[in-house]
N, C-alpha and C positions, 0 to 999 in steps of 0.2 A: 289430648294425645297422651298414651302412659308412656309410660317409664320405656318398656320393652322395645318399642318402634325406636322411641328416639337413643337407647344403647342402639340398637342395630345400624342405626343411620349415622351414628357416630363412628362406630368401629368402623360403615363402607368409606367416610373420609377418611381417618386414619388412614387406611389401607389403599389408597386412589393415592394419597399423598405420598405413602412411602413406595409406588413406585412414579412418581414426579422427577424427575431427573435434578442432580444437583445443579445450583448455577455454579457455571464456572470460575472461580476467582477474579478477584479484579485485577489487571491484568494479563489475566491467561489467556493463547489463545485458542479456540475451540477448534478441536477437530485438527485431523493430523495433516502432513502433506498428501497429498495425493496423486504421483506424476499425470495417470490420466484428464484433471481438471488443467495443467498444465500442456498437451496435447498440441493444444489448436496453435498456440504460438509459436509454436517450432515448424510449420509450415508456408511455405514461402508464400509472398503475397507478392502487388505491387503498390500498397503505401510507404506513405514515408510522413516522420515526422522531421518539420524544422525547428530548431529552436534558438531563441536568440534568450538572451543576460541582459535584464536594461536593470534589475533592481538594485534601488536605494531607498536608505533609512539614515534618517536624522542629519539627511546631505552629503550622504558618502554615497560615492556609487561603490556596488559591489561586481567583483567581478566574478568565473568560475574558475574552482581551482583547479583541476587537471580533468576531469574528464563528467558526459553526462551518465545518469544509468536509467533503466527501462524495465522494467518490472511485467508479466502477464496478470491482467487481473485475474482472479481466481478465489472465492471464497477463504483459502488459504491466506493469499497475500493483503485480502481485503480487512483482515480480523487483524493480524500484521501489522498494518498501516494507520488502522483506526487506533488501533495500540502506541504507535510510536509517534504517530503524528495529531493524534487527536481528530484527524479529520481521515474522510477516502475521497475529496475531491480536493483540493489545495491547502497548502499550508509554507508558514516561512517562518521555524524555530532554529535556536539555536544548536549547532552539533551536538555539544556536551548534553544539553537537554531529552535532547531524541538516543544521546547513547544509555541514558540512563534510565529508561523506560526496559521494561522487562516485557518483552515481545516471545521468550522464548531463542533456543540459540538456533539459526538459518542456518541448517546443515548441506552438504555439496552439493544434494539432491537440487533445492532450493536458487540454489548460487546459480545450478548449471543453467537455468533458465533465465540468468540478467542478461540482459545484455548492457556494452557498454561502448560510446564513443566519444573522443578524445574532440576536446570543447578547447574549439582558436578562434581568439580576438571576440569571442561573448557567444559563439556560435558553435551548432551541434544539428545533423544531421542520422535519424537512423532510417534505411532506406530497407527496400524488399517486404516489408513487413505486411503481416495478414491482417483484414479489417477482427477488431473486437479491442478491444480497454486494456489500455497501459498503464503503469503511474509509473510519472518523471522523476525523476530525481535529481538533483543539482547542488554541489556545493559547494557556497560560495564567498568569497572574504572579502573585507573593505582594509585587510592590513589588520585588524585583529583577530576575536576568536570569527571561527568559521559560520555559518551559519546554511540549512540545509532546506535548498525549498523545494516545494512536491507537488505536484498537481499529476492531476486524472486525465489523460486523454482517449479521447477513441476512436479510431481507423474504419470508416467505412471507403465502402465503394472503391479501392482503391489508389485515394486521393491523397493529396498530399495537405497535409495537417499544420496550419504553420500554430507554433507558440512563442508566443513573449512570456518569460518569466520579468 
């Protein structure tokens, strides 16, 4: 192969590389908040999530701090939760660790889609939910630094999903 075709090949490779998107910085949330991605979560439904906290660590039983949160699973929230909790399935992390991770500012638009229910005697219930994926967040404590429990939950067929954290 002569030098001219090699130079043309190198120039083409450089041009393609220049068009490739730059990788997102570590800890950055790819994409922006899109209200349309959350619209499904505002519909009424017959599904419910009934939760119970039985979390224990090092022989200590943890109790709910105040309330449980429920956030719709969207590309935006999936990226946020992967950054904050290191998983999109389940986690149990000190609240200080979650707060120290940078997933960008969650604006008022995002927070408008987060549901909250009081946790009484280690139990909570979200009802009237449409079918879909949700992120359940429950802050708990054993009298020391709080821990945040996260679990991904799917509601399907208008059924009640029982979750033990």
